[in-house]
C-alpha positions as CSV (number, residue, x, y, z in Angstrom):
1,M,175.4,61.9,15.7
2,E,176.8,64.0,18.5
3,K,174.6,66.9,17.4
4,G,171.5,64.7,17.7
5,V,172.5,63.5,21.2
6,M,173.1,67.1,22.2
7,N,169.7,68.2,20.8
8,R,168.0,65.4,22.7
9,R,169.7,66.4,26.0
10,S,168.8,70.0,25.3
11,N,165.2,69.1,24.8
12,S,165.2,67.0,27.9
13,R,166.5,69.9,30.0
14,S,163.8,72.2,28.5
15,C,161.1,69.7,29.4
16,L,162.4,69.3,33.0
17,Q,162.5,73.1,33.4
18,S,158.9,73.4,32.1
19,I,157.8,70.7,34.6
20,D,159.7,72.4,37.4
21,Y,157.9,75.7,36.5
22,I,154.4,74.1,36.3
23,L,154.5,72.1,39.5
24,P,155.1,75.0,41.9
25,S,152.4,76.9,40.1
26,Q,150.0,74.1,40.6
27,K,151.0,73.8,44.3
28,R,150.4,77.5,44.8
29,S,147.0,77.2,43.2
30,Q,146.1,74.2,45.5
31,I,147.3,76.1,48.6
32,T,145.3,79.2,47.5
33,I,142.2,77.1,47.1
34,F,142.8,75.4,50.4
35,V,143.1,78.7,52.2
36,I,139.9,80.0,50.6
37,V,137.9,76.9,51.6
38,A,139.3,77.0,55.1
39,S,138.3,80.7,55.4
40,I,134.8,80.0,54.2
41,I,134.4,77.2,56.8
42,V,135.7,79.4,59.6
43,V,133.4,82.3,58.7
44,S,130.4,79.9,58.4
45,V,131.1,78.5,61.8
46,I,131.3,82.0,63.3
47,I,128.0,83.1,61.6
48,I,126.2,79.9,62.8
49,F,127.5,80.5,66.4
50,L,126.2,84.1,66.3
51,L,122.8,83.2,64.9
52,I,122.1,80.4,67.3
53,K,121.6,82.1,70.6
54,G,120.4,80.5,73.8
55,P,117.8,82.1,76.1
56,E,119.0,85.4,77.6
57,V,120.0,84.9,81.2
58,R,119.9,87.9,83.6
59,V,123.0,87.6,85.8
60,L,122.2,88.3,89.5
61,D,124.9,90.4,91.2
62,E,124.1,90.1,94.9
63,N,126.3,93.1,95.5
64,N,124.2,95.3,93.2
65,P,120.4,94.9,93.7
66,Q,119.9,98.3,92.1
67,A,121.3,97.0,88.8
68,F,119.1,93.9,88.9
69,I,115.9,95.8,89.6
70,E,116.8,98.5,87.0
71,S,117.4,95.8,84.3
72,C,114.2,94.0,85.1
73,T,112.1,97.2,85.2
74,R,113.6,98.4,81.9
75,E,112.3,95.2,80.2
76,A,108.8,95.8,81.5
77,V,108.9,99.5,80.5
78,E,110.0,98.6,77.0
79,E,107.1,96.2,76.7
80,A,104.6,98.8,77.9
81,I,105.9,101.5,75.5
82,E,105.7,99.1,72.5
83,I,102.0,98.5,73.2
84,L,101.2,102.2,74.0
85,S,103.0,103.4,70.9
86,K,100.9,101.2,68.6
87,Q,97.6,101.8,70.3
88,G,97.4,105.5,70.8
89,G,98.5,105.6,74.4
90,D,96.1,103.0,75.8
91,I,97.1,99.5,77.0
92,K,93.5,98.4,76.4
93,P,91.8,100.9,74.1
94,K,88.1,101.4,74.7
95,G,87.1,103.8,71.9
96,S,89.3,102.6,69.0
97,L,89.7,102.1,65.3
98,N,91.0,98.8,63.9
99,Y,93.8,99.6,61.4
100,E,96.4,97.1,60.2
101,D,95.2,94.6,62.8
102,E,95.9,97.0,65.6
103,E,93.3,98.6,67.9
104,I,94.2,102.3,67.8
105,A,92.6,104.7,70.3
106,Y,90.8,107.8,69.2
107,L,92.4,110.8,70.8
108,C,89.8,113.1,69.2
109,Y,86.3,111.9,68.3
110,N,82.8,113.1,67.4
111,I,80.2,110.7,66.0
112,N,78.0,113.5,64.6
113,F,78.1,115.0,61.1
114,Y,79.7,118.4,60.5
115,E,80.9,118.8,64.1
116,R,84.5,119.0,65.1
117,C,86.0,116.3,67.3
118,V,86.3,116.5,71.1
119,N,89.7,115.9,72.6
120,Q,89.5,112.5,74.4
121,R,92.9,112.8,76.1
122,P,93.6,116.5,77.1
123,L,96.3,115.2,79.6
124,L,97.8,112.6,77.2
125,I,101.3,112.5,78.8
126,E,99.9,112.1,82.3
127,H,97.6,109.3,80.9
128,I,100.6,107.5,79.4
129,E,102.5,107.8,82.6
130,N,99.6,106.1,84.5
131,E,99.3,103.4,81.8
132,I,103.0,102.5,82.1
133,T,102.8,102.5,85.9
134,E,99.8,100.2,86.0
135,F,101.2,97.9,83.4
136,I,104.7,97.5,85.0
137,K,103.6,97.4,88.6
138,P,103.0,93.6,88.9
139,K,106.1,92.9,86.7
140,V,108.3,95.0,89.0
141,G,106.8,93.3,92.0
142,N,107.9,90.0,90.4
143,C,111.4,91.4,89.9
144,F,111.7,92.0,93.6
145,F,110.3,88.5,94.3
146,N,113.0,86.9,92.1
147,L,115.7,89.1,93.8
148,E,114.6,88.0,97.2
149,S,114.4,84.3,96.2
150,N,117.9,84.4,95.0
151,L,119.3,86.1,98.0
152,R,117.5,84.2,100.8
153,G,119.6,81.6,102.4
154,R,122.7,83.9,102.1
155,Y,121.1,87.0,103.5
156,E,118.3,87.9,105.8
157,I,115.9,90.0,103.8
158,E,113.4,92.6,105.0
159,T,111.2,94.5,102.6
160,G,108.5,97.1,102.7
161,E,105.5,98.1,100.6
162,M,106.2,99.2,97.1
163,E,105.1,102.5,95.5
164,L,105.9,103.2,91.9
165,R,105.6,106.2,89.6
166,T,106.5,106.9,86.0
167,V,107.7,110.3,84.8
168,L,108.0,111.2,81.1
169,Q,110.4,113.9,80.1
170,P,111.8,114.9,76.7
171,K,113.7,111.9,75.3
172,T,113.5,110.1,78.7
173,V,111.3,107.7,80.6
174,I,112.0,107.5,84.4
175,V,110.5,105.0,86.8
176,E,110.9,105.7,90.5
177,I,110.3,102.9,93.0
178,D,109.9,103.5,96.7
179,K,110.5,100.3,98.5
180,G,112.5,99.5,101.5
181,F,114.9,96.6,100.9
182,K,117.3,95.5,103.6
183,M,120.0,92.8,103.3
184,T,121.8,91.4,106.4
185,R,124.6,88.9,106.7
186,N,126.5,88.5,110.0
187,E,127.5,92.1,110.8
188,E,127.1,93.3,107.2
189,V,123.9,95.4,106.6
190,R,122.9,96.9,103.3
191,D,119.8,99.1,103.3
192,F,118.0,100.4,100.2
193,E,115.3,103.0,100.5
194,G,114.4,103.2,96.8
195,F,115.3,102.2,93.2
196,K,115.3,104.1,90.0
197,M,115.3,103.3,86.2
198,S,116.0,105.8,83.4
199,K,115.6,105.0,79.8
200,V,116.2,107.0,76.6
201,H,113.0,107.1,74.5
202,P,111.1,109.8,72.6
203,I,107.6,108.8,73.7
204,Y,107.1,112.1,75.5
205,D,108.1,114.1,72.4
206,L,105.9,112.0,70.1
207,A,102.9,112.3,72.4
208,E,103.5,116.1,72.6
209,I,103.3,116.3,68.8
210,G,100.1,114.1,69.0
211,M,98.5,116.7,71.3
212,K,99.4,119.5,68.9
213,I,97.7,117.5,66.1
214,V,94.6,116.9,68.2
215,N,94.3,120.5,69.2
216,Q,94.4,121.6,65.5
217,E,92.0,118.9,64.4
218,S,89.5,119.9,67.1
219,K,89.6,123.6,66.1
220,Y,90.0,123.5,62.3
221,C,89.3,119.8,61.3
222,N,92.8,119.8,59.8
223,F,96.5,119.7,60.7
224,D,99.3,120.9,58.4
225,E,101.7,118.0,58.8
226,L,104.0,119.3,55.9
227,G,104.4,122.6,57.6
228,H,105.3,121.0,60.9
229,M,107.9,118.7,59.3
230,I,109.5,121.7,57.6
231,L,109.9,123.3,61.1
232,Y,110.8,120.1,62.8
233,P,112.6,117.9,60.2
234,E,113.7,115.3,62.9
235,Y,110.1,114.1,63.0
236,D,108.0,112.4,60.3
237,I,104.2,112.7,60.3
238,K,102.0,110.5,58.1
239,K,98.2,110.8,57.8
240,F,96.1,107.9,56.6
241,I,92.5,108.8,55.4
242,L,90.2,105.8,55.9
243,G,86.9,107.3,54.9
244,D,83.9,108.5,57.0
245,A,86.2,111.2,58.5
246,N,88.4,108.5,60.2
247,L,92.1,109.4,60.2
248,V,95.1,107.6,61.6
249,Y,98.2,109.7,62.3
250,R,101.6,108.1,62.6
251,V,104.3,110.3,64.2
252,S,107.8,109.0,64.2
253,E,111.3,110.2,65.1
254,R,113.5,109.8,62.1
255,G,116.7,109.1,64.0
256,T,115.4,106.1,66.0
257,G,112.4,105.0,64.0
258,E,110.2,105.1,67.2
259,E,106.6,106.0,66.4
260,F,103.3,106.8,68.0
261,N,99.9,106.0,66.3
262,F,96.5,107.5,67.1
263,A,93.1,107.9,65.5
264,I,90.8,110.9,64.9
265,R,87.2,111.2,63.7
266,S,86.1,114.8,63.0
267,C,83.9,117.0,60.8
268,A,82.3,114.0,59.1
269,L,80.1,114.6,56.1
270,P,77.0,112.5,55.2
271,A,77.3,110.1,52.3
272,G,77.1,111.9,48.9
273,Y,78.8,115.1,50.0
C-alpha cells in the first residue's frame, strides 16, 4: 500500500517537473515570436517613411546667396545635360534620326550614295557649351528672382544685368554668372559681383570621344570601337546599325553610367548592293 502511494507521489512530481519544463519553453517561444513581429513592424514603418517623401524644399539661407544660386543653377544644368546626352548635343535637333522614341542629332551626314559623311559639328564641345547656356539662362534668371523675392522686406536689394557662360572641362561642367547683387540692411552691406557653379560630369570626355568617332567615320566610313575600348577601358562604345547607312553610337562612362548618343549617315549604298 505504502509502495503504491509512493509511486503515485513520484509520478506526480515527475508530471509537475515536466510541466515546469514545458511552460518556460512555451513562454520563450512566445517572447521570441513577439520580438520578431515587433521587429517586422518597426522595419516596415521605417521603409514606408523612407519611401513616402514629400516635395523637395530648397532651404533659403539669407546669409549665403552663393549657395542658393549654385544649387538652383545645378538643377538647371542637370536638366540640360540629360537632354543633350540623349539627343546628340542638341536641345532641339534639326537634322535628326528617331531611335527608341528619341530624336538624335546627326553629327556626320551625307544624303548621297557612296560618299563619306560631312562633319556637322566640328566644334561640338563649344556647341554643347552654348546649348547649355541658352537652356539655363531663363532658369537661372528665375533663381535670382526667387532669391530677391525671399530677401525683400528684410534687405534692400540692388541687382545688375546678368551674363552667363558655360565652360566644359574634363569631368567637369562650370557655369560662371556675372551679375551684381547687393544686400543692404541698416549698416550691413553685402555685395556680390558674380556667382559660380561647378559640377562633376563626363560630358566633355564623352563628346570628345564622339568627335573622334565622327572624324574616323568621315574619313574611312568606319570606326574601330573595339580597339578604342581596349585602349580606354573606362569607356564603353556601342554601335547600332539601322540600315540605309544610318548608325547610332552610344558612348558611356562605365563608372558612372553617363552616356552620350549621336547619329551618323555615311557611305550609303543603293538597294541591292
